[in-house]
N, C-alpha and C positions, 0 to 999 in steps of 0.2 A: 355489494361487491363480492365476487366469487372468492373462494378460499385461496386459490392459486394466485389470483390478482393481488390479494392482500400480501402474500409472501413476496411477490415481485416488488410491490411498492415498498415493503420494508427494506429489501436489499438495495433498491435504488436510492432510498432515503439515506441509508447508512453510507453508501458510496458517496453521495453528494455532501453529506455532513463532514465526512473525512476530508473531502477536497477543500471545504471551507476552512476546516481546522488547519489543513496543510498550508493554505495561503497565509493564514494568520501566523503560524509558527515560522514560515519562511520570512515573513516581514520582520519578525523580531530578530532573526539571525542574518539579516542582509549585511554584507560586508560594507565597510565605510572607507572612503579615501581620505586620509589625513596627511597634512603636510608636515614633513620632518626637516628641521633646520640643523645642518651640520655646524656644531659649535666652533669648529676650527676654521673652516673655509667660508661659513655663512651660506653655503649652497642649500637651496630648498628643493627637496625631492618629495614625490608623492609615495605614500605607503598604504597598502591595503590592510585594513585591520578587520579581522574576522571575530565574530561574537559567539562562536560555537563553544559549548562547555566541554569538560572532561578531556581536554587536550586533543580535540578532534579537528582543529584548524588544518586546512589543507596545506601541502607543501608550497613554499614560495615559488612564484613564477611558473607554476604548472600550466600547461596549455590545454585548452578544451579537447583538441585532437588526442593528446596523450591520455587525458582523463577518459575519453570515450573508449580507447583501446584497452585501457586498464580495467574499466567496468565490464566490457564484453568478455575479456579473458577471465575476470573474477567470476562472472556468471557461469561461464562454461565449466570452470573448475568446481564451482558450488554444485551445479547439477550433476556432474560426473561423480563428485564425492558423495552426494546424496544417494545416487543410485547404487554406488559401491557399498555404502553403509547399510542401505536397505537389504542388499543381497547378503551381507555379513550378519544382518539382524542385530546390529549394535544399538539397540533401542535406547539404553540409558545415555549413551554419548549423544545421540540425536536429540534427546530431551534436553540435555545440558546445553547443546548448541542453540536450540530454539530459546531456551530460558535466557541465555546471555543476550541474544539479539532482542528479545522481547523487552527485557529490563532496560537495555540501553535506549531503545526506541521510545518507550514510555517516559523514561527520565528526561530525555531531550525535549519531548513535547511538554511535559509538566513544567520543566524549568522555564520554557517560553511563556507559559500561562501565568507563572508566579514570579517572573524575573525581577520585579520591583521589590520583592520581599528579601530582606537580608538572608544570606546563605541559601538562596533559592536552589542552587545546584545540589547542595547536600540534602535539603528537604525533598527534592524531586527523586533522588536515589532512594531515600528512606521510604518514600511512598511506592516507588516503582518495584522494589524488591519483593514485597509481599504480594503485590498484584501479579507480577510475573510468575512467581511460584504457584499462586492460586490458579492462575490461568493454565499453566502447563501440567500441574500434578493433581489438580482437583477440578475435574471437568464440570463447567457450569456455563450454560448458554449465554446468560446475561453478562457475566464477567468476561467471557471470551469476546463477545461482540463489542462490549464497552471499551475494552483495552485495545481492540483492533482500531478503534477510532483515533487512538493516540500513536500507535506503533508506526504506521506508515508515514504520517507527517514527520515524526522524529527521524526515521530512516532517510526519507527523501531530502531532508534539510542538510544532511551531511554532504550530499553530492551536488546540490544546487549551486554552491559557489564555484565549482570547478568545471562547469559545463556552460556552453552557450546555446542559443536557440537551435542552431543547425546541428550541433552535436546531439541534442536530444531528439531532433527529427530523425536523424540516422539511427539512433538507438531505438526509437519507436518502430521503425521499419524492420530492423534486425529482430527485435523481440516479437513482432507480429509474424514474421516468417517462421521463427522458432516455434511460436505458439501453434501455428497451423500444422507444422510438421509433427510436433509433439502430441497433438490431440488427434488429428485426422490420419496420420500415417504411422508413426511409431507407437502411439498409444501410451507412452510412459508417463504422460501428464496425469492420466487417469490412475495409473498404478501408484504414482506418488501420492495422489489425493487419498486413494483408498487405504494405502499403507499408513498414512498419517492418522486417518480417522479410526481405522479398525485396530491397528497395532499400537500406535503411539498414543491414541486417545486424545489427539489434538489436531488442529488444522490451521495452516497459515492463510487465513482469509476469513471472510464472513460466512456464517452458516445459520440457516433457520430450519429447524425440524418441522415437519408437517405430516399429517396422516392423509392418505389418498381418499378420494371420495367414496369408493366402494368399502374401504375399511371403516370409514366414519359411519356409514350406513349400518354396517354390521355391529359396530359398537353401540349405536343408538338403539338398534333392535334388541341387543343383549341387555341393555339397561332397562328397557321397557318390560322385558320378560324377567328381570331380576336375576339374570345369569351373568357369569364372569367369563370373559374371553381369555383364553390361555396366552395367546400371542397376538400382538398388533404390530405390524411392520411400520416403522417410522422412516420416512424418506427425508432427505436433506436437500435444501436448495442452497447452493454454495457459490461463492465468488472469490476467486483466488487473490492472494495478496498482491501479486505482481500487477494484476489488472487495476488495482487501486493506487499503487505507488507511482507508476510511470506517468499518469496524468498530473499528479502533484509535482513531479519533477519539471514538466513543461510549464505548468502554471507558475511555479516558483521562479524559473529562469526568465519567463516573460515578465514577472513582477520585478525582478532585479534589472532586467534590460531596459524596460520602459518606465519603471517606477510608477506603475499604475495598478492599483488593486482591481479596478474594473476590467482592465484588459486580461489580467490573470483569471478573474472570475469568468470571463468569456470562454477560456480554455476548459474550465471545470464544467460549465454549462454544456459545451459541445460534447465533452466526454460522457456526461450524464445522459444527454439525449440519445447518443449512439448506443449506450448500454441499454436504455429503455427500448430502443428499436430492436436490439438483439433479443431481449426477453420477449418482446411482442411476437417476433418471428420464430422463436425457438420452440421445439417440441419437448414435452415432458419426458424425462428419463434418458435424454441424450446429452453428451458432452459437447460443448462448443468452445472454440478458441475465442475468447472475448477481446483479446488485444487487437486483432485486425479491425474490428468494429470501433473500438474505443480510439484507436489511433486515427482512423478516418475522421471521427468526430473531432479529435484534437487538431488535426491538420486543417480541416475546414474552418474551425474556430481561429486557428493561427492565421489563415489567409485573411479572414475578416479583420483580425487585429492589425495586420500590415496594411490592409486597405484603409482602415480608420487612421492609421499613422500617416499615410501619404495623401489623404484627402485634404 
């Protein structure tokens, strides 16, 4: 297998594993409908009980349309704030921001994995804090990618209870349009990625370092001659966090809507196939908006899900 093919396979594998973890975490936090009896009148009403830890249960009676609008507005504010803070070079504040999000995401996911253990939520935080600090302030490829497997399932789970299928479909379309604009037209997606990697020494997404073929040949020749190379350029194969979290959102909502792990898994498989197709068609050294491709894969899978439901 070629070197670049191995890197691609690693990224795709991490993406798919994260989707599987996301489905599992979402299954643990699925809301339950319980009947509540009014002790005075005897009237029986249905009440939705959420299982999210750390006081993250959504507001009562919030509608998916309202949730969608709130999420879109929050994303716009987050991107604008990120660009502003980059311009002001407030690096420590950005690191703190990332640290809080990372610790919360990891804790939510770990809590789901150990939920049957007493005081699971407390244990999850105790484990998540050093992992988050290590990830943000002590750059290590293995810690970085391992924690990424947990962060996005944790983050997605917070939003799954407040969305329905069609709200997520609209969200995928909006994010795909934004991704194409940000990468192909404005170029600020590349700027944010480079700023994170070069200035903050972190990245919100998966990354795998590799050495280009010509550099590997030079390194091999230098070793054979017993010489030392002064500098070797390390390239990075990256996959943004947004590209990972949004398919989990749809898979989680499908799981909640149809109560079927297999149908949710179909979404993850569709997204993974679409991502593999993008990597197959992409050229080295170029930035590509992954969300349009992943969204198409998700929507094709969703169409199959509905076809299965109505057969």
